C-alpha positions in Angstrom: -13.4 25.5 3.8 -12.0 24.8 0.2 -9.6 27.8 -1.2 -9.8 27.8 -4.8 -6.3 29.3 -6.5 -5.3 29.7 -9.6 -1.9 29.0 -10.1 0.4 31.7 -11.8 3.8 30.9 -10.2 5.0 27.2 -10.2 7.8 28.4 -7.8 5.3 29.1 -5.4 6.2 27.3 -2.6 2.9 26.1 -1.4 3.4 23.4 -4.6 6.9 22.2 -3.4 5.4 18.3 -2.9 4.1 18.0 -6.8 7.3 19.8 -8.5 9.4 16.8 -5.9 7.4 13.8 -7.1 10.1 12.0 -7.9 11.4 12.6 -4.4 9.7 10.0 -3.0 11.5 9.6 0.0 11.6 13.7 0.9 8.0 13.1 1.0 8.0 10.3 3.7 10.5 12.0 5.7 8.3 15.2 5.7 5.5 13.0 6.6 3.1 13.5 3.1 3.0 11.7 -0.1 1.3 12.6 -3.4 -1.4 11.0 -5.4 -2.5 11.1 -8.8 -5.8 10.0 -10.8 -9.1 11.3 -10.3 -10.3 8.1 -9.2 -7.5 7.8 -6.3 -7.7 11.5 -5.2 -11.9 10.7 -4.9 -11.3 7.9 -3.0 -8.7 10.0 -0.5 -11.2 12.9 -0.3 -13.4 10.0 1.1 -11.1 8.8 3.4 -10.1 9.9 7.2 -7.0 10.7 5.6 -5.5 14.4 5.8 -5.7 16.2 2.7 -3.6 19.2 2.4 -4.5 20.3 -1.3 -5.4 19.5 -4.4 -4.6 20.1 -7.8 -5.9 19.7 -11.1 -6.8 21.5 -14.7 -10.2 23.6 -14.8 -11.8 20.9 -16.9 -11.5 18.4 -14.0 -13.6 21.1 -11.6 -17.4 20.4 -12.6 -16.5 16.6 -11.4 -14.5 17.7 -8.2 -16.9 20.9 -6.8 -19.3 19.3 -5.3 -17.5 16.1 -3.7 -14.7 19.0 -2.4 -17.6 21.0 -0.7 -19.2 18.2 1.0 -16.2 16.7 1.9 -16.1 19.5 4.6 -12.1 19.3 4.7 -10.0 22.6 4.8 -7.5 22.7 1.8 -6.1 24.4 -1.2 -7.4 23.3 -4.4 -4.6 24.7 -6.7 -6.3 25.3 -10.6 -4.1 25.5 -13.9 -3.7 24.5 -16.9 -2.5 20.8 -18.1 0.3 22.2 -20.0 1.3 24.1 -16.9 1.0 20.9 -14.6 3.2 19.1 -17.1 6.1 21.7 -16.6 5.5 21.7 -12.7 5.6 18.2 -12.1 8.3 17.8 -14.9 6.2 15.0 -16.9 3.6 14.2 -18.7 0.4 14.1 -17.0 -2.8 11.8 -18.5 -5.4 13.5 -16.5 -3.4 15.7 -14.4 -5.9 15.4 -10.7 -2.9 15.3 -8.2 -3.7 15.8 -4.1 -1.2 16.3 -1.4 -1.9 14.4 2.0 -0.5 13.8 5.5 0.8 10.0 6.2 -1.2 8.4 8.4 0.5 7.2 11.5 1.3 3.0 11.6 -1.0 1.3 13.8 0.8 -1.1 17.1 1.4 -4.6 17.2 -0.6 -4.1 20.0 -3.3 -3.2 17.8 -4.0 -6.4 15.9 -5.1 -8.2 18.7 -8.3 -6.3 19.1 -8.7 -7.2 15.2 -11.9 -9.5 14.8 -11.1 -13.3 14.0 -10.2 -15.2 12.7 -7.3 -12.1 11.9 -5.2 -12.2 8.7 -1.8 -10.3 8.1 0.3 -9.5 5.7 4.1 -9.5 6.2 6.2 -8.2 3.8 10.0 -9.1 3.2 12.3 -7.2 0.7 9.8 -6.1 -1.6 11.4 -2.7 -2.6 9.6 -1.9 -5.8 6.3 0.3 -4.5 4.1 -0.5 -7.6 4.5 -4.2 -6.3 3.3 -3.3 -3.1 0.7 -1.0 -4.1 -0.6 -4.1 -6.2 -0.2 -6.6 -3.4 -2.3 -4.3 -1.4 -5.4 -3.6 -3.6 -5.3 -7.3 -4.0 -4.9 -7.8 -0.1 -8.1 -5.4 0.1 -10.0 -7.5 -1.8 -9.3 -10.5 -0.3 -10.1 -9.5 3.4 -6.0 -8.9 4.9 -6.8 -6.7 7.8 -2.9 -4.8 8.4 0.0 -5.3 6.4 3.5 -5.3 8.1 6.4 -3.5 6.2 9.7 -5.1 7.0 13.0 -2.9 7.6 14.2 -4.3 3.8 10.5 -3.0 2.1 8.7 -0.2 0.3 7.0 2.4 2.6 3.2 1.9 1.7 2.7 5.4 1.0 5.3 5.7 -1.0 3.5 7.9 -4.7 3.7 4.8 -6.9 2.4 2.6 -4.0 -0.5 4.4 -3.6 -1.3 4.8 -7.3 -0.9 1.2 -7.7 -3.1 0.3 -4.9 -6.1 2.4 -6.2 -6.3 4.1 -3.0 -7.0 0.8 -1.1 -4.0 1.6 1.2 -6.0 4.6 2.5 -7.9 1.3 4.2 -4.8 -0.5 5.2 -4.2 -0.2 8.8 0.0 -0.7 8.5 2.8 -1.4 11.0 6.9 -0.6 9.9 8.8 -3.3 11.4 11.9 -2.0 12.2 13.1 -6.3 12.4 10.6 -8.4 11.3 11.9 -11.8 12.3 11.3 -10.2 15.6 7.8 -8.9 14.9 6.4 -12.6 13.7 8.3 -13.8 16.9 5.8 -11.7 18.9 2.4 -12.3 16.4 3.5 -16.4 17.5 3.5 -14.8 20.6 0.3 -13.8 20.5 -1.3 -16.9 18.5 -1.1 -15.9 15.0 -0.3 -18.9 12.6 3.0 -16.9 10.3 3.3 -18.9 7.2 6.0 -18.1 4.7 5.4 -18.2 1.1 8.8 -19.6 -0.4 9.4 -21.2 -3.5 12.1 -23.1 -2.5 10.6 -26.3 -0.4 10.5 -29.5 -1.4 7.2 -31.4 -1.1 5.5 -28.9 1.2 2.7 -27.5 -0.7 0.3 -24.2 -0.5 -2.8 -26.4 -0.4 -1.6 -28.2 2.3 -1.5 -25.3 4.8 -4.1 -24.6 7.2 -4.9 -21.2 7.3 -8.3 -21.1 9.0 -6.9 -19.2 12.4 -5.0 -16.0 12.8 -2.7 -16.2 10.2 0.1 -13.8 9.3 1.2 -14.6 5.5 4.6 -13.6 4.7 5.9 -12.4 0.7 9.3 -11.8 -0.1 11.3 -10.5 -3.0 11.9 -11.7 -6.0 15.0 -13.5 -6.7 16.3 -14.1 -3.5 12.7 -14.7 -1.8 12.7 -14.6 2.1 16.0 -13.8 4.4 16.9 -17.0 6.0 16.4 -15.5 10.1 12.7 -14.2 8.5 12.3 -18.0 7.3 13.5 -19.3 10.6 11.3 -16.7 12.4 8.0 -18.2 11.2 5.6 -21.4 12.4 5.5 -22.6 8.4 6.7 -22.8 4.7 5.0 -23.6 2.1 5.4 -23.4 -1.8 3.3 -22.4 -4.6 3.8 -26.1 -6.9 4.9 -25.5 -10.4 6.1 -27.2 -13.7 9.5 -27.5 -14.0 10.9 -24.3 -15.7 9.6 -21.6 -13.8 11.2 -20.7 -10.5 8.7 -18.1 -9.1 6.0 -15.8 -9.5 5.6 -12.0 -9.5 5.4 -11.3 -5.6 1.7 -9.4 -6.5 0.6 -12.5 -8.8 1.8 -14.8 -5.6 -0.1 -12.4 -3.4 -2.8 -13.3 -5.2 -2.7 -17.1 -5.7 -2.1 -17.0 -1.7 -5.1 -14.8 -0.8 -7.4 -16.6 -2.8 -6.7 -20.4 -1.1 -6.8 -18.3 2.1 -10.0 -16.8 1.5 -11.5 -20.2 0.1 -10.1 -22.3 3.6 -12.2 -19.6 5.1 -15.2 -19.5 3.3 -16.4 -16.1 3.3 -18.6 -15.5 0.3 
């Protein structure tokens, strides 16, 4: 049942997660996340993720009332003028449509064995910028990645900016949080995965020479330092994208798009 409630007091404790939107780590500690934007909120409502509440200005009600009633969820729908929502969140909202969801449980490493073959997993090492993480997830979903591994030094996929940058693609992406990415990659290799590190500092071994037709885990690292040495050592192959002199590396989200496009090309998926 959807309970429509007009906001009269921005100190209402039910609104606390929206009042603390910049405290992303605190949200994760509480097992919740805030998402923003009409399209992303629509995709959240269409997903299997638990939705706790939705918050919007009254002018958005005609666009959402039928969808909210049809989704059959038990949640609070808070309604207030956009100026009140700006005051509540502490910054200017463009459209003012927000939602609070429950962070889904991460999958287990064993569950990867049940993925359809040829399997494709993406692992992130040291990618700490949550907007990069979200953009990578959006690209990965479009190009056939079946699951994401967030290394111990990587941003969580359900940080608010990650969810927003993914445009809701994160809701369709199973994820695993590694306590040791190097150990996780060794386990994947034991399961038959070919673990390929995308690393700019490789002499003579290029992306076009890599083999991606079998079960694959593609590993991406942070900009600047790239993948940590212990993670590189745990991979079965290390390849680089050949670039013109003077360009050290690409933004990690751009690199993800290039590498995953090559994986898709090799697999001839149309």
